[in-house]
N, C-alpha and C positions, 0 to 999 in steps of 0.2 A: 263660027269657026270651030272645028273639032281638032283637038290636039291629042295625039297618042303618045304617051310617055309615062315613065314610072316616077319621074321627079321633075317638078316644074319650079323655076326660080324666077321671080318677077320683082322689078323695081318700080315703085310708084312715086309720083310727085303729089304734094298736097292738092286736094281737090279732085284727084283722079280716082276712078273706081275700076275694079276688076271683078267679073262675075264668073263663078264656076257652077256647073250643073252636073248632076250624076256622080258626085264625088263622096257619097255617104261612106263613112268608115275610114276615110283618108285623113291624114294628119297635116294640119297647117302649122307652120313654125314661123314666128317673127324673127327674122335674121338681124335686122337693123332698124332702129327707130321704133315706132309703134303703129299698129294697124287696128282699125275698127272693123268688126265682122258682124254681119247680120245673116241669119239663116232663115229660110222660108218657114213660116208657121211657128216660129219661136218668138215669144214676147220679149225675151231678153237679148241684148246685144253684148258683144265681148270686145274688150280692148286688150290686145296683147302687146307687151313690151318685148324688147330684144331678148331672145332666149325662151320666151313663153311658147307653149304649144296648145293646140285645140284639136280634138277629133270631131270631124263633121258628122252630125247625128241625123241628118235628114237628106233624103234623095233629091230634094228641091234645090232651088237656086241659093247660092251663097254669094253675098256681095262683100268685097274687101276694099277698104280705102285707107289711104295714108293719113295719119293724124299729125305727123311732123311735116317739115318741108320735103322730106323724102323718106321712104320706108321700103324695106325689102322683105319679102316673105317667100317661103318655099311650101310646096304641097307635095306630099309623098303618098303613093298608093300603098294599100295593105299588101303584105307579102303574098306571093302566088296569085295575084289578081291583076287582070288587064282591064283597065277602064279607059274608055274614050271620054275625056273631059270635054264637055261643051263649054266653050269660053266665049263670053260676050264682053268686049272691052269698051270702056268709055274712058279715054285717056285725054289728059290735057297736054298742051305743048310742054316738052321737057321730059315727059314720061317715056320709058323705053319698053316697047313691046310691039312688034318684033323688029323695029326699024334699025336697031343696032345690035351687035353681037352680045352685049351685056344685058339686054332686056329680058330674054327668056332663054334658059338653058335646059336642054333635054338630056337625060341620061338613059 
């Protein structure tokens, strides 16, 4: 699935993952709960708490998962750049994307 937008807002349930590709230089922000992030070819993973941010440093795949019962994150493109985010979702029951209006918000 390809999503074209400047701002992506996703709610995940524990055990579900969300994959981004082609988002190098874009900023991920944990909005609620905590998220675990793995970037392709990086040996370290990151855990972001509510309010924490991380800039994606690799053009490869980024995998994001919820550490809590639910977590919300946003991804925002760099200024003056249009990126088609390649999104591969692996969701568990109860996660929202894009089956309800609150799962993903485009701006």
